[in-house]
C-alpha positions in Angstrom: 12.7 -74.1 -39.0 10.5 -73.1 -36.1 10.5 -74.2 -32.4 7.3 -74.6 -30.3 5.1 -71.5 -30.2 6.2 -70.6 -33.7 9.5 -69.1 -32.6 12.2 -69.4 -35.3 15.5 -71.1 -34.5 18.7 -69.4 -35.5 22.3 -70.3 -35.0 24.3 -67.8 -33.0 26.4 -66.8 -36.0 23.2 -65.9 -37.9 21.5 -64.0 -35.1 20.3 -60.5 -35.8 21.0 -59.4 -32.2 24.8 -59.8 -32.6 25.7 -56.1 -33.2 24.4 -54.8 -29.9 24.4 -57.2 -27.0 26.8 -59.4 -25.0 27.7 -62.5 -27.0 26.2 -60.9 -30.1 29.4 -58.8 -30.4 31.9 -61.6 -30.0 34.4 -62.8 -32.6 33.4 -65.4 -35.1 35.7 -68.0 -33.3 34.1 -67.3 -29.9 30.6 -67.5 -31.3 31.4 -70.8 -33.0 32.5 -72.3 -29.7 29.5 -70.8 -27.9 27.2 -72.3 -30.5 28.6 -75.8 -29.7 28.2 -75.6 -25.9 24.7 -74.0 -25.8 21.4 -75.8 -25.7 18.3 -74.1 -27.1 15.2 -74.3 -24.9 11.7 -72.8 -25.2 9.5 -71.8 -22.3 5.8 -70.9 -22.3 4.4 -67.7 -20.8 4.8 -67.3 -17.0 7.4 -70.1 -16.7 9.9 -69.7 -14.0 13.5 -70.0 -15.3 15.2 -69.9 -11.9 14.3 -68.6 -8.5 16.0 -66.3 -5.9 18.3 -68.3 -3.7 18.7 -71.2 -6.1 22.1 -72.6 -6.8 23.1 -71.5 -10.4 23.3 -74.2 -13.1 24.4 -71.9 -15.8 23.4 -68.9 -17.9 20.4 -68.3 -20.1 20.7 -66.1 -23.2 17.3 -64.6 -24.0 16.9 -64.9 -27.7 13.2 -64.2 -28.2 10.5 -62.9 -25.9 10.6 -61.0 -22.6 11.2 -62.0 -19.0 10.8 -60.1 -15.7 13.5 -60.1 -13.0 12.0 -60.0 -9.5 13.1 -59.9 -5.9 11.2 -60.4 -2.7 11.4 -58.2 0.3 11.2 -59.3 4.0 7.5 -58.1 4.0 6.8 -60.6 1.2 6.3 -57.8 -1.4 7.7 -58.4 -4.9 9.6 -55.8 -6.8 10.3 -56.2 -10.5 13.9 -54.9 -11.0 13.6 -54.8 -14.8 12.2 -56.5 -17.9 14.8 -58.4 -19.8 14.7 -58.3 -23.6 16.3 -60.3 -26.4 20.1 -60.3 -26.3 20.4 -60.3 -22.5 22.1 -62.9 -20.4 20.2 -64.1 -17.3 21.9 -65.5 -14.3 25.3 -64.3 -15.3 26.5 -62.9 -12.0 25.4 -66.0 -10.0 27.0 -68.3 -12.6 30.3 -66.6 -12.5 30.4 -66.1 -8.7 29.0 -69.5 -7.8 26.6 -67.8 -5.3 22.8 -68.3 -5.3 20.7 -66.4 -7.7 19.8 -62.9 -6.5 16.6 -62.7 -8.5 13.7 -64.8 -9.8 13.2 -64.8 -13.5 9.8 -65.5 -15.1 8.8 -65.3 -18.7 6.2 -62.8 -19.8 5.4 -64.5 -23.1 6.7 -67.6 -24.9 10.5 -67.3 -24.9 13.4 -69.0 -26.6 16.6 -69.1 -24.7 20.1 -70.6 -25.1 21.4 -72.4 -22.0 25.0 -73.0 -21.2 26.0 -75.0 -18.1 28.4 -73.5 -15.6 30.8 -76.3 -16.2 31.1 -75.2 -19.9 30.7 -71.5 -19.4 33.5 -70.8 -17.0 36.2 -72.5 -19.2 34.7 -70.6 -22.2 35.3 -67.3 -20.4 38.8 -68.3 -19.4 39.7 -69.3 -23.0 38.0 -66.4 -24.8 39.1 -62.9 -23.6 36.4 -61.1 -25.6 33.7 -63.2 -23.9 35.2 -62.4 -20.5 35.2 -58.7 -21.2 31.6 -58.7 -22.4 30.6 -60.7 -19.3 32.2 -58.1 -17.1 30.5 -55.3 -19.0 27.2 -57.1 -18.8 27.5 -57.6 -15.0 28.5 -54.0 -14.5 25.4 -52.8 -16.5 23.1 -55.1 -14.4 24.6 -53.6 -11.2 24.2 -50.1 -12.4 20.6 -50.7 -13.5 19.7 -52.2 -10.0 21.2 -49.2 -8.3 19.2 -46.9 -10.5 16.0 -48.7 -9.7 16.6 -48.5 -5.9 17.6 -44.8 -6.1 14.6 -43.9 -8.2 12.1 -45.9 -6.1 13.4 -44.3 -2.9 13.3 -40.7 -4.1 10.4 -40.2 -6.4 6.6 -40.2 -6.2 4.4 -43.1 -7.5 3.2 -40.9 -10.3 6.8 -40.0 -11.4 7.9 -43.7 -11.2 5.0 -44.9 -13.3 5.4 -42.0 -15.8 9.1 -42.9 -16.2 8.3 -46.5 -17.0 5.5 -45.6 -19.4 7.7 -43.1 -21.2 10.5 -45.7 -21.6 8.0 -48.3 -22.8 6.8 -46.0 -25.6 10.3 -45.6 -27.1 9.5 -48.0 -29.9 5.9 -47.1 -30.3 4.1 -45.8 -33.4 3.6 -42.0 -33.6 0.7 -40.4 -35.4 -0.4 -36.7 -35.0 1.7 -36.5 -31.8 0.1 -39.5 -30.2 2.2 -42.5 -29.3 0.8 -46.0 -29.3 2.5 -49.2 -28.3 1.8 -52.6 -26.8 2.2 -53.1 -23.1 1.5 -56.7 -22.0 1.6 -56.0 -18.3 -1.1 -56.3 -15.7 -1.7 -53.6 -13.1 -0.1 -56.0 -10.6 3.0 -56.1 -12.8 3.1 -52.3 -13.0 2.8 -52.2 -9.2 5.7 -54.5 -8.7 7.8 -52.4 -11.2 7.3 -49.1 -9.3 7.1 -50.5 -5.8 3.4 -49.9 -4.9 0.0 -51.6 -4.8 -2.2 -52.6 -7.7 -5.0 -50.3 -6.3 -2.6 -47.4 -6.4 -1.6 -48.1 -10.0 -5.3 -48.3 -11.0 -5.9 -45.0 -9.3 -2.8 -43.3 -10.8 -3.7 -44.5 -14.3 -7.2 -43.1 -13.9 -5.7 -39.7 -12.9 -3.4 -39.8 -16.0 -6.5 -40.5 -18.1 -8.4 -37.6 -16.6 -5.4 -35.3 -17.3 -5.6 -36.6 -21.0 -1.9 -37.7 -20.8 -2.0 -41.5 -20.9 -4.6 -44.2 -21.5 -4.1 -47.9 -21.1 -6.8 -50.1 -22.7 -6.1 -53.8 -22.6 -2.5 -54.1 -23.9 -2.6 -50.8 -25.9 -0.8 -47.9 -24.3 -1.7 -44.5 -25.7 0.4 -41.5 -24.7 -1.5 -38.3 -25.8 0.9 -35.8 -24.2 4.5 -37.0 -24.1 5.7 -33.6 -22.8 3.4 -33.6 -19.9 4.4 -37.2 -19.1 8.0 -36.1 -19.1 7.2 -33.3 -16.6 5.7 -35.9 -14.3 9.0 -37.9 -14.4 10.9 -34.9 -13.2 8.4 -34.2 -10.4 
């Protein structure tokens, strides 16, 4: 059975993400309860799941697709903190604390998510210690990731920050004759928000990478011709 946009619908107990992330590693009993209180929803590309400053209604488990987590500075500039992938919980910290969401979450492609209201989620954590532990681990990881982003943006050049992201994006790419190719469905504006700069600077930096025969980005295809050289830029 498929949902809108052709995304398959699975029960939590059958989900292939279970071994690695958050609820996916819960006990069978906890998963059965979670499966009863969650509601599956599908969002199109560029749909806003929740916005910074909004009162939390509950958590969203990202089952399929990708979403970007953004925050806005006082100068109005947007910074993408990270790109969430399947298996991640969105809005967890705000839902647990009851405080407004710290980020805005927007889908980057059609996404299927499981929503659990705060009224159901908090008792679920209270009654299932394994879920509570995984929630704490997930929030700790989110905090550490945010600190890493702030630290790296504040202490490295634009070239190093962009190189780091491109290198991380190529982790699951196809390798042939030492050349790595992967899909990167991000605009230059998205890349600018990820590394904390302007779209014009991203365009200029990518052109420099291409002249150095290190990286080429054509449409949604990212080609890394010299992974070692790209790694040296990360350390710069």
